[in-house]
C-alpha positions in Angstrom: 79.0 76.5 74.7 80.3 75.0 71.4 82.2 71.7 71.2 85.4 73.6 70.4 85.0 75.7 73.6 84.4 72.5 75.6 87.5 70.9 74.2 89.5 74.0 75.0 88.3 74.0 78.6 85.7 76.7 78.0 87.9 79.8 77.3 84.8 82.0 77.7 84.5 80.9 81.3 88.2 81.5 81.8 87.8 85.0 80.5 84.9 85.5 82.8 87.0 84.5 85.8 89.9 86.7 84.7 87.5 89.6 84.4 86.1 89.0 87.9 89.6 88.7 89.5 90.5 92.0 87.9 87.4 93.7 89.3 87.2 95.9 92.4 84.6 93.5 93.9 87.1 90.7 94.0 89.8 92.7 95.7 87.3 94.2 98.3 85.8 90.8 99.1 89.2 89.2 99.3 90.5 91.9 101.7 87.4 91.6 103.9 87.8 87.8 104.1 91.5 88.3 105.1 90.5 90.9 107.8 87.9 88.5 109.2 90.4 85.6 109.3 93.0 87.9 110.9 90.6 88.9 113.7 89.3 85.4 114.2 92.6 83.4 114.3 94.9 83.4 117.3 97.6 85.3 115.5 100.8 86.2 117.4 102.5 89.4 116.1 106.1 90.5 116.3 106.3 93.1 119.0 107.0 96.7 117.9 107.7 100.1 119.4 105.2 101.8 121.9 103.0 98.7 121.9 101.4 99.8 125.2 99.5 102.4 123.1 97.4 99.5 121.9 96.1 99.0 125.4 94.3 102.3 125.1 91.8 100.8 122.6 91.2 97.8 124.9 90.7 100.0 127.9 88.3 102.2 125.9 86.4 99.2 124.6 85.8 97.9 128.1 84.8 101.3 129.4 82.2 101.6 126.6 80.9 98.1 127.4 80.4 99.3 131.0 78.4 102.3 129.8 81.1 105.0 129.8 81.1 107.5 126.9 84.4 108.8 125.5 85.2 112.4 126.1 82.3 112.6 128.6 83.3 109.9 131.1 87.0 109.9 130.4 89.4 112.4 128.9 91.0 111.4 125.5 93.0 113.4 123.0 91.0 112.0 120.0 87.5 111.5 118.9 85.1 108.6 119.9 84.7 106.8 116.5 87.7 104.6 116.7 86.9 103.5 120.2 83.3 102.6 119.3 84.4 100.7 116.2 87.0 98.8 118.3 84.4 98.0 120.9 81.9 96.7 118.3 84.4 94.6 116.5 85.7 93.2 119.8 82.2 92.0 120.6 82.4 89.9 117.5 86.1 88.9 117.9 86.9 88.9 121.6 90.2 87.1 121.1 91.5 89.3 118.2 95.1 90.3 118.4 94.7 93.9 119.7 97.2 95.6 117.2 95.2 94.1 114.3 91.9 95.0 116.0 92.9 98.7 116.5 94.5 98.9 113.0 91.4 97.5 111.3 88.8 99.3 113.5 88.4 101.8 110.6 87.6 99.1 108.0 83.8 99.1 108.6 83.8 102.8 107.5 86.7 102.6 105.0 85.7 99.6 102.9 82.1 100.6 102.0 83.4 104.1 101.0 86.2 102.6 99.0 83.8 100.3 97.2 81.5 103.1 96.2 84.4 105.2 94.9 85.8 102.2 93.0 82.5 101.2 91.5 81.8 104.7 90.3 85.2 104.9 88.6 85.0 101.3 87.3 82.1 102.2 85.1 84.5 104.4 83.1 88.0 102.9 83.7 88.7 99.6 85.5 92.4 100.4 85.4 91.9 103.7 87.2 89.6 102.1 89.8 92.2 99.5 90.7 94.9 102.1 90.8 92.9 103.9 93.5 91.7 100.8 95.4 94.7 98.4 95.6 97.1 100.9 97.2 94.5 101.7 99.8 94.0 98.1 100.7 97.8 97.5 100.7 98.3 100.4 103.2 95.4 99.3 105.4 96.7 95.7 105.6 99.2 95.9 108.5 99.9 98.0 111.6 102.9 99.8 110.1 104.0 103.5 110.2 106.2 105.0 107.5 108.8 106.1 110.0 110.7 103.4 111.8 111.5 104.0 115.5 113.4 100.8 116.2 115.7 98.6 113.9 114.4 95.2 115.0 111.5 94.0 112.8 108.1 94.3 114.4 104.7 95.9 113.9 104.1 99.4 115.2 101.9 99.6 118.4 101.0 103.2 118.1 99.6 105.9 115.7 96.4 103.9 114.9 94.2 107.0 114.8 96.7 108.9 112.7 96.8 106.0 110.2 93.0 106.1 110.2 93.0 109.8 109.4 95.6 109.3 106.6 93.5 106.6 105.0 90.3 108.6 105.2 92.0 111.6 103.6 93.3 109.3 100.8 89.6 108.4 100.0 88.5 112.0 100.3 91.0 113.2 97.7 90.2 110.2 95.5 86.5 111.0 95.6 87.1 114.7 94.9 89.3 113.9 91.9 87.6 111.0 90.3 83.9 110.5 91.3 81.6 111.9 88.6 78.2 111.3 90.2 77.3 114.5 92.0 74.9 113.0 94.5 77.4 110.3 95.4 80.3 112.8 95.6 78.3 115.1 97.9 77.3 112.1 100.1 80.9 110.8 100.3 82.3 114.2 101.2 79.7 114.5 104.0 80.4 111.0 105.4 84.2 111.3 105.1 84.3 114.7 106.8 82.1 113.5 109.6 84.3 110.4 110.1 87.4 112.5 110.0 86.1 114.8 112.8 85.1 111.8 114.9 88.5 110.2 114.6 90.7 113.1 115.2 90.1 116.8 115.0 93.1 117.5 112.8 91.6 115.3 110.0 88.8 117.8 109.0 91.3 120.6 108.9 93.1 118.9 106.1 89.8 117.8 104.6 88.4 121.3 104.6 91.4 122.5 102.6 90.8 119.8 100.0 87.1 120.3 99.8 87.5 124.1 99.6 90.1 123.7 96.8 87.7 121.3 94.9 85.2 124.2 94.8 87.8 126.6 93.4 89.0 124.0 90.9 85.4 123.3 89.7 85.3 119.7 90.7 82.6 120.4 93.2 79.9 123.0 93.0 79.6 125.4 95.9 76.0 124.3 96.5 77.1 120.7 96.8 79.9 121.6 99.2 77.4 123.6 101.3 75.0 120.7 101.4 77.8 118.4 102.5 78.9 120.9 105.2 75.3 121.2 106.4 75.0 117.4 106.5 78.2 117.2 108.6 76.9 119.9 111.0 73.5 118.2 111.2 75.0 114.8 112.0 77.2 116.4 114.7 74.3 118.3 116.2 72.2 115.1 116.3 75.1 113.3 118.1 75.4 116.2 120.5 71.7 116.3 121.4 71.5 112.6 121.8 74.8 112.0 123.7 76.5 115.3 124.5 79.7 113.8 123.2 80.6 116.5 120.6 80.8 119.4 123.1 82.8 117.2 125.5 85.1 116.2 122.6 85.7 119.9 121.7 86.4 120.6 125.3 89.0 117.9 125.4 90.6 119.3 122.2 90.9 122.7 123.8 92.5 121.2 127.0 94.9 119.2 124.7 95.8 122.4 122.8 96.6 124.1 126.1 98.9 121.2 127.1 100.7 121.2 123.7 102.1 124.7 123.1 105.0 123.8 120.7 105.4 126.1 117.8 104.1 125.2 114.3 107.6 126.1 112.9 109.2 123.5 115.2 106.7 120.8 114.2 107.1 121.7 110.5 110.9 121.3 110.7 110.5 118.0 112.5 108.1 116.8 109.8 110.4 118.0 107.0 113.3 116.1 108.5 111.3 112.9 109.0 109.6 112.9 105.6 112.4 114.5 103.5 112.2 111.4 101.2 108.6 112.5 100.2 108.6 116.3 100.6 111.8 117.0 98.6 110.8 115.0 95.5 107.3 116.4 95.8 108.6 120.0 95.7 110.7 119.0 92.7 107.6 117.6 91.0 105.8 120.8 91.7 108.6 122.7 90.1 108.4 120.5 86.9 104.7 121.0 86.7 105.0 124.7 87.3 107.5 124.9 84.5 105.0 123.1 82.3 102.3 125.6 83.3 104.6 128.5 82.5 105.3 126.9 79.1 101.7 126.1 78.2 100.1 129.3 79.6 96.8 127.9 80.9 93.9 130.0 82.1 93.4 130.5 85.8 90.5 128.0 85.8 92.7 125.4 83.9 95.6 126.0 86.3 93.4 125.4 89.3 92.0 122.2 87.8 95.4 121.0 86.7 97.6 118.4 88.4 99.9 121.2 89.5 97.0 122.9 91.5 95.8 119.6 93.0 99.2 118.5 94.0 100.0 121.8 95.6 96.7 121.9 97.5 97.1 118.3 98.6 100.6 118.9 100.0 99.5 122.0 101.9 96.5 120.2 103.3 98.5 117.2 104.4 101.3 119.2 105.9 98.7 121.0 108.1 97.5 117.6 109.4 100.8 115.8 109.7 102.5 118.5 111.8 100.1 117.4 114.6 100.6 113.7 114.2 103.2 111.2 115.6 103.3 107.9 113.8 101.2 107.7 110.6 101.0 106.8 106.9 102.3 110.3 106.2 101.5 111.8 102.8 99.8 108.7 101.3 97.0 111.2 100.7 99.1 112.6 97.9 98.7 109.3 95.9 95.4 110.1 94.2 96.9 113.4 93.0 99.9 111.4 91.7 97.5 109.1 89.9 95.9 112.2 88.3 99.4 113.3 87.2 100.1 109.9 85.7 96.7 109.9 84.0 97.5 113.3 82.5 101.2 112.8 81.5 101.5 109.1 80.6 99.8 109.5 77.2 101.9 112.6 76.3 104.6 110.6 74.5 105.8 113.8 72.6 106.1 116.0 75.7 109.8 116.6 76.6 108.8 117.0 80.3 107.0 113.6 80.4 110.0 111.4 81.5 111.0 113.9 84.2 107.4 114.1 85.6 107.0 110.3 85.6 110.3 109.8 87.3 109.4 112.4 90.0 106.0 110.8 90.5 107.8 107.5 91.3 110.3 109.4 93.5 107.3 110.8 95.6 105.4 107.5 95.9 107.9 104.7 95.9 109.7 105.5 99.2 106.4 105.1 101.2 105.4 102.0 99.3 108.8 100.4 99.7 109.1 101.3 103.4 105.7 99.8 104.1 106.4 96.6 102.1 109.9 96.2 103.5 108.9 96.7 107.1 106.0 94.4 106.8 108.0 91.7 105.0 110.8 91.9 107.6 108.4 91.4 110.4 106.6 88.4 108.8 109.9 86.8 107.7 111.5 87.2 111.1 108.5 86.0 113.1 109.1 82.2 112.9 112.4 82.6 114.9 110.9 84.9 117.4 110.1 83.9 121.0 106.8 84.3 122.7 106.5 85.8 126.2 105.2 83.9 129.2 102.3 86.2 130.0 99.2 83.9 130.1 97.0 86.3 132.1 97.6 89.3 129.7 95.2 87.7 127.2 95.3 88.7 123.5 97.4 91.7 124.4 100.3 89.3 125.3 100.1 87.5 122.0 103.3 88.9 120.7 106.8 87.7 120.0 110.3 89.1 119.8 114.0 88.2 119.2 115.1 85.6 121.8 117.9 87.8 123.0 115.5 90.7 123.5 113.1 88.4 125.3 115.9 87.3 127.6 116.9 90.9 128.2 113.3 91.8 129.2 113.1 88.9 131.6 116.4 90.0 133.2 115.3 93.7 133.4 112.2 92.7 135.5 114.6 91.1 138.0 117.2 93.9 137.7 115.1 97.0 138.2 113.9 96.4 141.8 117.4 95.5 143.0 118.8 98.8 141.8 115.9 101.1 142.4 118.1 103.8 144.0 120.0 104.2 140.7 116.8 104.8 138.8 115.5 107.1 141.5 118.7 109.1 140.9 117.8 109.4 137.2 114.4 110.6 138.1 115.9 113.3 140.3 118.1 114.3 137.2 114.9 114.4 135.1 116.1 111.9 132.5 114.9 108.5 131.3 117.0 105.3 131.6 117.3 105.5 127.8 116.4 108.4 125.5 114.4 106.1 123.3 113.0 103.9 126.2 109.4 103.6 125.0 110.4 102.8 121.4 112.6 99.9 122.5 111.0 96.6 122.0 112.7 94.9 125.0 111.2 97.7 127.2 107.7 97.0 125.8 108.3 93.3 126.6 109.4 94.3 130.1 106.1 96.2 130.5 104.1 93.1 129.5 106.0 91.0 132.0 105.5 93.7 134.6 101.8 93.6 134.0 101.8 89.8 134.3 103.6 90.1 137.6 101.0 92.6 138.8 98.1 90.3 137.9 99.7 87.4 139.7 100.3 89.6 142.8 96.7 91.0 142.8 95.3 87.5 142.6 97.5 86.3 145.5 96.6 89.3 147.6 92.9 88.9 147.0 93.0 85.2 147.8 95.0 85.8 151.0 92.8 88.7 152.2 89.4 87.4 151.1 88.6 90.6 149.3 88.0 91.3 145.7 89.1 94.8 144.7 86.5 96.8 142.9 88.8 98.4 140.4 92.3 99.7 139.7 94.1 102.8 138.5 97.7 102.3 137.4 99.9 105.4 137.9 101.3 104.9 134.4 100.7 105.7 130.8 98.1 103.0 130.5 96.1 101.0 133.1 95.3 97.5 131.7 94.2 95.8 134.9 90.5 96.6 134.7 89.9 95.0 131.3 92.2 92.1 132.1 90.5 91.3 135.4 87.0 92.4 134.6 86.7 95.3 137.0 85.2 98.7 136.7 87.5 101.5 135.4 87.3 104.9 137.2 85.4 107.7 135.6 86.9 111.1 134.4 90.6 110.0 134.3 92.6 110.4 131.1 93.0 107.5 128.7 96.7 107.3 128.0 98.5 109.6 130.4 101.5 111.4 128.8 102.8 113.9 131.2 103.9 116.2 128.4 100.8 115.9 126.2 97.7 114.3 127.7 97.6 114.9 131.5 95.0 117.4 132.5 94.7 118.9 135.9 93.1 116.8 138.7 89.5 117.9 139.0 87.1 117.4 141.9 85.1 114.9 139.8 88.3 113.0 139.0 89.4 113.0 142.6 86.1 111.7 143.8 86.1 108.9 141.1 89.6 107.8 142.1 88.7 107.8 145.8 86.0 105.3 145.0 88.5 102.9 143.4 90.0 100.3 145.8 93.5 100.2 144.4 96.0 102.7 143.0 98.9 100.8 141.5 102.5 102.2 141.2 104.7 100.4 138.7 108.4 100.3 139.5 110.1 98.3 136.7 111.6 100.8 136.2 110.9 103.9 138.3 111.3 106.6 135.6 110.7 110.3 135.2 107.3 110.1 133.5 106.0 107.5 136.0 107.3 109.7 138.8 105.5 112.7 137.4 102.2 110.8 137.2 102.7 109.5 140.8 103.2 113.1 142.0 100.3 114.4 139.9 97.8 112.1 141.7 99.2 112.7 145.2 95.8 113.8 146.5 94.2 110.6 145.3 96.8 108.6 147.4 96.0 110.4 150.6 94.5 108.2 153.3 95.4 105.0 151.6 97.5 102.2 153.0 100.7 101.4 151.1 101.0 97.7 150.3 104.1 96.2 148.6 102.4 93.9 146.2 105.5 92.6 144.3 109.0 93.7 143.4 107.5 95.7 140.5 104.3 97.0 142.1 103.2 99.0 145.1 99.5 99.3 145.9 97.8 102.2 147.6 94.8 100.5 149.1 91.5 102.1 150.0 90.8 101.4 153.7 
C-alpha cells in the first residue's frame, strides 16, 4: 500500500469491500445468518389467517421423532420432504417460532442450489447473478402469500408447501435459462425435480413442462434431460426400496384426487380471478412479443429459444401447478423469464417496441413484489402495538400477537360459545359456518389458541385428579396439537390436517384399531361448527364404547375405559 493510499484510508481496501458486498456470497451468507437468528431468537409474530395450518408441521415433526414415516404411518396430501426438513431444523432450534420454521424448512435445499446457480452466472455477469438471487431471497424471507385473506396485518399461517414449490420452480427456470455448465445444469435439474416431487406432486408437473420446453428450445440436450430424468427415477426407487414412502405417497395422492373432483375449468377461473393482476399484463406482454416475432420473422428454432417462447411455456407450466394450490407465491416462477426479456430488450434502444415491453415487464412483476413488501411491512410496523395471547402451555405455537380489540374479541368468544351452543348447533343443522370466512379470521385463530390452552389446562387437572396419565390424544378437528404439546404418542394412520372437503379419507380397519388404542378422543366446542361436526360424525365408530367426560366448557373427552 502506498503512502497516498494510506492517507486516503486505503481506497483499494474499500473497493475490495464494495466488491464483496455486491457479490452473491455476501447476500447468501447474510440471508443464512438472518434465518439462523430468526430461528434461534424468541420472536413473536403477528397472527395471520389459517394459522392452525402451521400446527401440521409441528405434529409431523413429533411423529417423525417418534419413528412414524409420512404417507406410510399417517395420511397427508403432500410429500414427506418438508416434514423431514422441519423435523431436522426443529432438533437444532426447538423453540423456533413455528411459522418461521415451516416457511424456512426449504432453505437447506433452496440456498445451496441458489448459490450454485448464482456462482455459475456470476462468472459471466454479476449483475445478472444478483438479479436472479436477490428476488429469491426476498420472497423466501417471510411467511407471506400473494393473495390476502384478511385485512388486518399479519403473517400467513398456511400455504407453506405451495410457497416451497413456487420457490423451487423459480430456481428450476433460472437454471434452465442461465446456467451454462452442462454437468451442473443436468445435476440441478435432477435435484430440483426430485425435491419438487417430494414436496408436492403438482410441482414436477410444472417442472416437466419447463424441462421439456428447454429441450425443444435447445437450452438442454435430450441426452442430458434423459440423464436428469433417470437420476430422479433412480433416487425415488432408492427411497422406495429403503423406506416404502414413494408408493405410499402416490397412494395418498390418488386418494386425494378422488376426494377433490372439482373441474379444471372452475379452478382456472378462480386462479384467473385471484391473479388477474399478473395474468392480464402477462398476456399483454405475450402479445407485444408475438408482434415483435411477426415483425422480425425468426426461424422456428429462434422462436422457441426467444423470450416469447420461454414466457409462454412458463405461463402454461405455472398455470397447471397453481390451479391446484391454495395460498402461494403465485407466478413468481415467471420472474427468470422476465429477466431474460429485460436482458434481451433493455439494450435495444432503437427498437420502437422496447418501451412497451419494458413497461409490461414491470406490470407483470411489480404487483407481486409490492404486495409482498407491503404485507410484510404492514405486519412488522403494526407488531409493536399488538397484544400477546395468554397461552403459556401452547409453547412456541402460541408466540403470536394481534390487535388488542381482536384479542379481546377472541377472549370473549371462548366464553360466549359454550353459553349459546344451541345456536351454533342450529347453524350446523343448516350446514353453514358461523362466518363464511371463519378460518381466515384472525380473531378465530386466536380463539383456537385459547381453546387449545383451555384444553391443556383441563387435561392436566383431570390427570392430576384421577391419577392417570393419558397415553395420547386425537382431536376431532382440523389439527390435533395435544400430543406434541404434552409429549404423548400420536395415533397411527390418521390424516394430518383433516379437511372434510379435501383431506378426509374413509375410516379404515387399521385407522380404527389405532384410534381404539388412544386413551382420549377430544371434541372441541368453541365453536361447534359444520366441519367439526362432520369430523365428529366421521369417526363415530372410534367413539363407540368410550365414556363421555365433560373436560371444560370448550372440550368433551371420549375416554377409553
